[in-house]
C-alpha positions in Angstrom: -67.9 96.4 14.1 -67.8 97.5 11.1 -70.6 96.5 9.2 -69.1 95.7 5.3 -71.7 95.2 2.7 -71.7 95.2 -1.6 -72.6 99.0 -1.1 -69.4 99.6 0.6 -67.4 97.9 -1.7 -69.1 99.3 -4.7 -68.2 103.0 -3.5 -64.8 101.8 -2.8 -64.5 100.9 -6.2 -66.0 104.5 -6.8 -63.3 106.0 -4.9 -60.7 104.1 -6.2 -61.3 105.4 -9.6 -61.7 108.9 -9.1 -58.3 108.5 -7.3 -56.4 106.3 -10.0 -57.9 109.3 -12.0 -55.5 111.5 -10.5 -52.5 109.8 -10.1 -49.3 110.9 -12.1 -47.0 108.1 -12.9 -43.2 108.9 -12.9 -41.7 107.0 -16.0 -39.7 103.6 -14.5 -36.1 103.4 -15.0 -34.7 100.1 -16.4 -38.0 99.5 -18.6 -38.0 95.6 -20.0 -39.9 95.2 -23.5 -43.4 93.9 -22.9 -42.9 89.7 -23.8 -44.3 88.8 -27.2 -46.5 85.9 -26.9 -46.1 82.7 -28.9 -49.4 82.3 -29.6 -50.4 78.8 -31.0 -47.9 77.2 -29.5 -47.7 75.4 -26.3 -45.1 76.5 -23.7 -41.4 75.8 -24.1 -39.9 74.5 -20.7 -36.6 73.9 -21.9 -36.5 77.4 -23.1 -37.1 78.6 -19.3 -35.0 75.8 -18.0 -31.8 77.3 -20.1 -32.4 80.9 -19.2 -32.1 80.1 -15.6 -29.2 80.2 -12.8 -31.3 78.1 -10.8 -33.1 75.2 -11.8 -36.6 74.0 -13.3 -38.2 71.1 -12.0 -40.8 69.2 -14.1 -42.9 66.3 -12.9 -41.0 63.4 -12.3 -37.7 65.5 -11.2 -36.3 64.4 -7.8 -37.5 67.5 -5.7 -40.6 68.1 -7.8 -43.1 66.9 -4.9 -41.4 68.3 -2.3 -41.0 72.2 -4.6 -44.8 72.0 -6.1 -46.8 71.1 -2.6 -48.3 74.4 -1.0 -48.7 74.1 3.1 -52.1 73.9 3.4 -52.3 70.5 1.8 -56.1 70.8 1.1 -54.9 71.9 -1.8 -52.1 69.7 -2.7 -53.9 68.7 -5.8 -52.6 71.5 -7.6 -49.8 70.9 -9.5 -47.7 73.0 -11.6 -46.1 72.2 -14.6 -43.1 73.8 -13.6 -41.3 74.8 -10.5 -38.8 77.5 -10.9 -36.2 77.3 -8.6 -34.9 80.6 -8.5 -31.4 82.1 -7.4 -31.6 85.7 -7.9 -33.8 88.3 -9.0 -32.5 88.0 -12.9 -34.1 84.3 -12.5 -37.4 85.9 -11.3 -37.6 88.1 -14.4 -37.0 85.5 -17.1 -39.7 83.0 -15.5 -42.0 85.9 -15.3 -41.1 87.2 -18.7 -41.6 83.3 -19.9 -45.1 83.0 -18.2 -46.7 86.0 -19.9 -45.1 85.5 -23.1 -46.3 81.5 -23.3 -49.6 82.6 -21.2 -48.8 80.3 -18.7 -50.7 80.6 -15.6 -48.1 81.4 -12.7 -47.9 82.0 -8.8 -45.2 83.1 -7.1 -44.1 81.7 -3.5 -41.2 82.6 -0.9 -43.0 80.4 2.1 -46.4 78.3 0.5 -48.4 79.1 3.5 -51.4 80.8 1.6 -54.4 79.5 3.9 -56.4 79.3 0.5 -53.8 77.7 -1.8 -52.8 81.0 -3.7 -49.5 80.3 -3.9 -50.0 77.1 -5.8 -50.5 77.1 -9.7 -51.8 74.8 -12.4 -49.5 76.5 -14.7 -45.8 77.6 -12.9 -44.8 78.5 -9.1 -41.8 80.8 -9.5 -40.3 80.2 -5.8 -38.2 82.4 -4.2 -37.2 79.4 -1.9 -33.7 79.4 -1.9 -32.8 83.3 -2.2 -32.6 82.8 1.4 -29.2 85.2 1.8 -29.1 87.6 5.0 -27.3 90.3 6.0 -27.1 91.8 9.7 -25.9 95.5 10.0 -25.6 95.8 13.9 -24.2 99.5 13.3 -27.3 100.8 11.3 -29.2 98.0 13.3 -30.8 96.8 9.6 -31.3 93.5 8.4 -31.2 92.9 4.8 -33.3 89.7 3.7 -33.6 87.6 0.4 -37.1 86.8 -0.4 -37.4 83.4 0.4 -35.5 83.8 4.0 -38.4 82.0 6.2 -38.9 83.1 10.7 -36.5 80.5 11.7 -34.0 81.6 9.6 -34.2 85.3 10.3 -34.5 84.6 14.4 -31.0 82.1 13.2 -29.7 84.7 11.8 -30.1 87.4 14.7 -28.3 84.8 17.0 -25.8 86.8 19.1 -26.5 90.1 17.8 -28.3 91.2 20.5 -31.4 92.5 18.0 -34.9 91.4 17.1 -36.9 92.0 14.5 -41.1 91.3 15.2 -42.3 87.9 13.2 -44.8 85.6 13.3 -44.4 82.4 15.5 -44.5 79.2 12.6 -41.2 78.6 11.9 -41.6 78.1 8.3 -43.4 81.2 7.1 -41.6 83.2 4.6 -40.8 86.9 6.0 -42.0 87.9 2.8 -45.9 86.8 2.8 -45.5 88.0 6.6 -44.6 91.0 6.0 -46.9 91.9 2.9 -49.8 91.1 4.4 -48.8 93.0 8.1 -47.3 90.2 10.2 -47.4 89.9 13.5 -45.9 87.8 16.3 -45.2 87.7 20.2 -43.1 91.1 19.8 -45.6 93.0 18.1 -47.5 94.8 20.8 -44.0 96.2 22.1 -41.8 96.6 18.6 -44.8 97.1 15.7 -45.6 94.3 12.6 -43.6 93.0 10.9 -44.3 95.8 7.3 -43.8 98.5 10.2 -40.1 97.7 10.0 -39.7 98.1 6.5 -37.0 100.3 5.3 -36.9 99.2 1.2 -37.9 96.2 -0.7 -36.9 95.1 -4.7 -39.5 94.5 -6.6 -39.7 92.8 -9.9 -43.1 94.0 -11.5 -45.3 93.0 -14.4 -43.9 94.7 -16.9 -40.8 93.1 -15.8 -38.3 96.0 -14.6 -36.5 96.1 -11.0 -37.6 98.8 -9.1 -35.5 99.9 -5.7 -39.1 101.1 -4.1 -38.4 103.3 -0.9 -40.1 106.0 0.8 -38.3 108.3 -1.5 -38.4 106.1 -4.3 -41.6 104.8 -5.5 -43.5 105.9 -2.6 -46.8 104.5 -3.3 -45.7 101.2 -4.3 -43.8 101.1 -0.9 -47.1 101.9 0.7 -48.8 99.2 -0.7 -46.1 96.7 0.4 -46.8 97.6 4.0 -49.5 95.4 4.7 -51.0 95.4 1.3 -51.2 91.9 0.6 -49.0 89.4 -1.2 -49.0 88.5 -4.7 -51.0 92.3 -5.7 -48.6 94.3 -7.3 -45.3 92.1 -8.1 -42.8 89.8 -7.0 -40.4 91.1 -4.0 -37.4 89.8 -4.7 -35.2 91.4 -1.6 -36.2 93.4 1.9 -33.9 95.7 4.3 -35.8 96.0 8.0 -35.4 97.5 10.5 -33.5 95.8 13.8 -34.4 96.5 17.7 -31.8 96.5 20.4 -33.3 93.7 22.7 -32.5 91.7 26.2 -33.7 89.1 28.3 -37.4 88.4 28.1 -39.9 86.6 30.6 -42.2 84.0 28.6 -45.2 82.2 30.2 -46.9 79.0 29.3 -50.2 78.0 30.8 -53.4 75.7 30.6 -56.7 75.0 32.9 -58.8 72.5 32.9 -61.9 72.5 30.3 -64.8 73.6 32.8 -62.8 77.0 33.3 -62.0 78.1 29.6 -64.9 80.3 29.1 -63.5 82.1 32.6 -59.7 81.7 31.7 -60.3 83.2 28.1 -62.7 86.4 29.4 -59.9 86.7 32.3 -57.2 87.1 29.8 -59.1 89.1 27.6 -59.8 91.4 30.6 -56.2 91.5 31.6 -55.0 92.1 27.8 -57.5 95.2 27.1 -55.0 97.3 29.7 -52.1 95.4 30.0 -48.8 97.0 28.9 -47.2 96.9 25.1 -44.3 94.6 26.6 -46.9 91.5 26.9 -48.0 89.6 24.6 -51.0 87.0 24.7 -52.0 84.1 22.4 -55.1 82.5 24.0 -56.1 79.1 22.8 -59.5 76.8 22.9 -58.5 73.7 21.0 -60.5 70.5 20.6 -58.5 67.2 19.2 -58.8 63.4 19.1 -62.3 63.1 17.3 -65.8 63.3 17.6 -68.9 62.4 16.8 -68.1 62.3 13.0 -65.5 59.7 13.6 -66.2 58.3 16.8 -63.4 59.2 18.8 -63.1 60.7 21.8 -62.2 64.4 21.6 -59.7 66.1 24.2 -60.3 69.7 24.5 -57.6 72.1 25.9 -57.6 75.7 26.9 -54.3 77.1 27.1 -52.4 80.5 26.9 -48.6 81.9 26.1 -47.0 84.8 25.5 -43.5 87.1 26.0 -43.0 89.8 28.4 -39.8 92.4 27.4 -39.5 92.2 31.3 -38.4 90.7 34.7 -40.2 86.9 35.6 -41.1 88.9 38.9 -43.1 91.6 36.9 -44.8 89.3 34.3 -46.1 87.2 37.5 -47.4 90.0 38.9 -49.6 91.6 35.7 -50.8 87.6 35.4 -52.1 87.8 38.9 -55.4 88.8 38.5 -56.3 85.9 36.0 -54.8 83.4 38.3 -56.9 84.9 41.2 -59.9 83.9 38.8 -59.2 80.8 37.1 -56.0 79.2 39.0 -54.1 77.1 36.1 -53.4 73.5 36.2 -50.2 74.5 34.5 -47.9 76.9 34.5 -44.4 77.9 33.6 -43.1 81.1 33.6 -38.7 81.8 33.3 -36.7 84.3 31.7 -35.0 83.7 28.3 -33.3 85.1 26.1 -35.3 86.8 22.5 -34.0 84.2 20.5 -34.9 81.3 23.3 -37.7 82.8 23.7 -38.7 82.4 19.8 -37.7 78.7 19.9 -40.0 78.1 23.4 -43.1 79.8 21.5 -42.6 78.2 17.9 -45.1 76.5 16.2 -46.4 75.2 13.4 -50.2 75.4 13.4 -52.7 74.7 11.7 -51.0 71.9 9.7 -52.4 68.9 7.5 -55.2 70.4 5.4 -57.1 73.2 7.0 -59.5 75.8 6.3 -59.8 79.2 8.9 -61.8 82.4 9.1 -60.6 85.4 11.1 -62.2 88.5 12.4 -60.6 91.5 14.7 -62.7 92.4 17.5 -62.7 95.9 18.9 -62.6 94.7 23.2 -63.8 92.2 25.3 -67.3 93.0 24.9 -66.9 91.3 22.0 -65.7 88.1 23.1 -68.3 85.7 23.8 -66.7 82.9 25.7 -69.6 80.9 26.4 -70.7 80.6 22.8 -66.9 79.9 21.7 -67.1 76.8 24.6 -70.4 75.6 23.1 -69.4 75.4 20.1 -65.3 73.5 20.8 -68.1 71.1 22.5 -70.0 70.2 19.0 -67.0 69.8 16.9 -67.8 66.9 15.1 -64.2 65.5 14.0 -61.7 64.7 12.1 -58.5 62.2 11.8 -55.9 65.0 12.3 -54.7 65.5 15.5 -54.6 69.3 15.1 -58.3 69.3 15.3 -59.8 73.2 16.2 -60.0 75.7 18.2 -60.7 79.1 18.5 -57.6 81.5 18.8 -57.5 85.1 20.5 -54.4 87.6 19.9 -54.0 90.5 21.9 -53.7 93.0 19.6 -52.8 97.2 20.3 -49.7 98.5 22.2 -47.1 99.4 19.1 -49.5 98.4 16.4 -52.3 100.7 17.6 -49.8 103.6 17.7 -49.4 103.9 13.6 -51.9 105.8 12.2 -54.1 103.7 9.7 -53.5 105.1 6.8 -49.6 105.5 7.1 -49.4 102.4 5.6 -51.4 100.2 4.1 -51.9 97.6 7.1 -55.8 99.2 8.5 -56.6 97.2 11.5 -54.8 99.4 14.1 -57.6 99.8 16.4 -58.9 96.8 17.5 -57.8 94.9 20.5 -58.2 90.9 19.2 -57.5 89.2 16.7 -60.3 85.8 16.4 -58.8 83.3 14.6 -61.3 79.7 13.7 -60.3 76.8 12.8 -60.8 73.2 11.8 -58.8 70.7 10.2 -58.8 67.1 8.7 -56.3 65.1 6.3 -56.9 63.0 3.2 -58.3 60.0 5.2 -61.8 62.0 6.2 -64.6 61.1 4.1 -66.5 63.9 2.4 -69.1 63.7 4.9 -66.1 64.4 7.8 -65.1 67.2 6.0 -68.2 68.5 5.0 -69.7 68.4 8.5 -66.5 70.1 9.5 -66.5 73.1 7.6 -70.4 73.9 8.3 -69.7 73.4 12.0 -67.0 76.1 11.3 -68.9 78.4 9.0 -71.7 77.8 11.8 -69.3 79.2 14.6 -67.6 82.2 12.6 -71.7 83.3 12.6 -72.2 82.6 16.1 -69.0 84.9 17.2 -68.2 87.2 14.8 -70.3 87.3 11.5 -69.9 90.9 10.2 -66.1 93.6 10.7 -62.4 93.6 9.7 -60.6 90.2 8.4 -56.8 89.5 8.7 -55.8 89.5 5.5 -53.1 86.6 6.4 -55.2 84.8 7.2 -56.5 84.9 3.8 -60.3 83.1 3.6 -62.0 82.1 0.1 -65.1 82.0 2.0 -65.1 85.6 3.0 -67.9 87.6 1.6 -66.9 91.4 0.8 -63.3 90.6 1.9 -61.9 93.6 -0.5 -63.2 96.0 2.7 -62.6 93.4 5.2 -58.7 93.4 4.3 -57.9 96.8 3.4 -61.1 98.8 5.4 -60.5 102.4 4.0 -57.2 102.1 2.4 -58.8 100.0 -0.1 -59.5 103.0 -2.9 -55.5 103.8 -2.1 -54.4 100.5 -3.1 -56.3 99.8 -6.2 -54.8 103.0 -7.6 -51.5 101.6 -6.8 -52.8 98.3 -8.3 -53.9 100.2 -11.5 -50.3 101.7 -11.8 -48.3 99.0 -11.4 -50.3 96.5 -12.8 -52.5 97.7 -15.3 -52.9 94.4 -17.4 -54.1 92.6 -13.9 -51.1 90.1 -14.5 -50.7 89.4 -10.9 -53.9 88.1 -9.8 -56.0 85.9 -8.2 -59.2 85.4 -6.7 -59.1 87.8 -3.9 -56.0 90.0 -5.3 -56.9 93.7 -5.3 -59.3 94.6 -7.5 -57.8 96.8 -10.6 
């Protein structure tokens, strides 16, 4: 595991400064005039409303409440002064120019699933939720998407085409944020990450210009958009991604009694360390239903599910070593179309108010299943039915066949992504919330206190996050940030340094 220290961060920043000095910026086309600040005046919201083809929602307007609340209700109190429901790229330009002119803080939002609430703002939310066009070219094997497309839209839009694009499990996650941070799902070990499918994207820059970004046009920005994290370089307003022909797949859903939790988790991790890339796996240890802090009776679960690009009979053979070690109390294996499989595997977790901490693991030896079990048995409880848990996602396969510097997404050689979570609701007292967060941090330190982390499970409590998220690609990302956003217009607590 990589030990990331403050010295590493400073060294990475110094390298980036040297690299940035050697960047030759090509002149941008369609340069927009810089917004003129309206000093001494409050923001003219009516002026923004008049410029939009879409709608501007203000507090009290119908639809404002639904449009303003982020997915993680932990940040629901951060309400914007307005939500610009953009209808097109011109609306994005107008909203960005207006926010800069009046010095109004803003956040761009596609799906709103930022775990740390970074798609929320007390100023302006530039919402791309209505930009949900989708066009499938079955001859070229490409899909062109609006920036507001979500996982469920993508899956439904591919119905009947025989094509697949690897994407995430949660139906309401925005594909824009998913791709910008890497993007993985049950097809990724076979087809690659979502960011690996990118062919072209349209970006509105801090200067207000619209750039067509591809390997041939603005290649440095194209590279950064492949896993460099959302909200860092501009506002992406459209995508063209590669699609792959697929046939039927086999899916599996397994569960074990709690006394077999550590044994089952270890057996599955051992299997996935050498399994073919056509097999995916999510292993979960969960607890819900309360605990000492709430006086409830906790319910503990251990389960696994995944997808196999092949027949059910071969899937049975692959899982046989796990069954021989820990026979499941629940077992379902069946063949489905790829689209049916995405619906079977879909689930929106976590939900309500939550905190998440992630680490990549190099192999089964880094997994301490017994410690994970003991910590789950100590969860203090909450009123959220989502409870808490430890989840292990198998990595490798096609993910690892891409050079870590070929895209901005550096986490290619690891075997697993581990995610630790706790949840709560508004009904829980501050004492319950604090107990849950303390428990989460304690478990995190016990299981994997150092090493790389997943930028799409963005963690406001993570120390040394620049290198944890971006590793060896950090210096180049800083150079791209300095070129396309020299004034740090796009900023949030864990934005790429510039």
